[in-house]
C-alpha positions, 0 to 999 in steps of 0.5 A, a space after each residue: 530516542 530509547 536508551 538502547 537506541 532505535 533499529 536503523 530501519 525504524 530510524 529511517 522510516 520515522 525520519 521520513 526517508 523510506 519505509 522499513 522494507 525499503 530501508 532493509 533493501 538499502 541496508 543490504 546494498 550498503 547504502 546506509 552508514 552510522 558514524 561513517 561505517 556501513 550499517 547492517 540489518 538490526 543495527 541500532 542508532 544511539 543518541 548523537 550518532 550520525 546516520 547517512 543514506 546514500 551519502 546524505 545526512 539523515 535527520 528526524 522530520 519535525 513536521 508531520 506531513 500527510 497528503 491526500 492525492 488523486 493519482 492519475 493513471 500512468 503515474 507509478 507509486 515509487 520514489 525510485 528516480 529511474 522510473 520517469 513517471 514516479 509519483 515523487 517527481 510528478 508531485 514536486 512536493 518540497 519536502 521528502 515524502 513517500 507513498 502509503 502503499 500503491 495504486 497500479 500504474 493503470 489505476 487511479 484515485 486516492 493515494 496517501 503520501 507522508 513522511 511518517 513511517 509508523 503511520 504507514 505501517 499501521 495503515 498498511 499492515 493487512 492484519 489491522 483490517 483497515 478498509 480501502 474502497 474502490 469503484 470498478 468498471 468492467 467490460 460487460 454487465 455485472 450480475 448478481 452471481 458475479 457480485 456474490 462470487 467476488 464477495 465470497 472469496 476468490 481463489 487466485 491461482 497465481 498467488 496460491 491463495 483465496 481472497 478474504 470475504 469482502 463487501 461488493 455492491 453494484 452501482 451501475 450496469 458495468 460498475 461495482 463498489 468493492 471494499 477490501 481489507 487486504 492487499 494482494 498483487 493486482 487483487 481486484 483485476 485478478 478477482 475479476 479475471 477469475 470470473 471472466 471479466 476485464 477491468 476497464 477502469 479502477 479508482 480508489 475512493 477511500 482509505 479508512 476515513 479518508 475520501 477522494 471527494 472532489 479532488 481532481 486527478 493530479 492534485 493533492 491536499 493536506 489532511 484536515 485536523 479533524 480527519 487526522 484526529 479521527 485517523 489517529 483514533 482508528 489507528 490507536 489499537 493497530 500494530 506497526 510491525 513489519 509492513 510488506 510494501 509502502 515504498 520503493 521498487 514499486 512495492 516489491 512482492 505483494 504490490 497491488 491496486 491498494 496496498 502491500 501483502 502483509 505477513 498474515 497473507 503469506 502465512 494464509 497462503 501456506 494454510 490455504 494452499 491445499 484448498 486450491 486443488 481441484 479449482 478449474 476454469 470451469 468454476 468461473 461464472 459465465 
């Protein structure tokens, strides 16, 4: 631990308690203490100090855990116990872990669960441009015009932004593959709706170098040493600054099929808000 201590939200994240965002929320609620005193945002933990969260002592995690989970439809990516279908209770894993980003309740596929806060931040921060890949089935035949529209950047009125350009390819009459490097609230569903399509099935099949493979829905496995080494290599130049959604409250602002909304998404929204003027329903692809 650094001589001057470590910020309390980072301490909780690295201890595997929750993400930094969720730690900030718990700090605001007065649920965190340092040596018995209620901690505040920005407080630092010095060597030897005792930290507690909701009355339970917090100690640093010794074992690094990273699980690949095939999340079934109907399970919610949150650690909050008030949600009866939360992912933690569903998995019943014996150690404290939390989701890396989220998949909507109505979506399935690859979800990462870990106790490594820094890893979460590096994967989830949209500015790091890490890929997430999805297979999507829609309610009517996919056309070339639809694919070009999806790939070129889609205006989302509700979020006052335009999506990043992305890779899209048809894989079936009503199915396509899409690779995103950002995460906006229900992004893929909103993109499809703009063109008059409705998502019937959405499955995430890849996060960076990690793939769903033949994992059955509701099962999980640990990352292999080879996968972990490759992942660390891909993340070595990634920033671990504040991430907008990895855990708790169903990820708060920016929740979506894949990941939380990064700071640059918020800034980009302001920069691009003017471009939304003049976009009408008539611009939709029939």
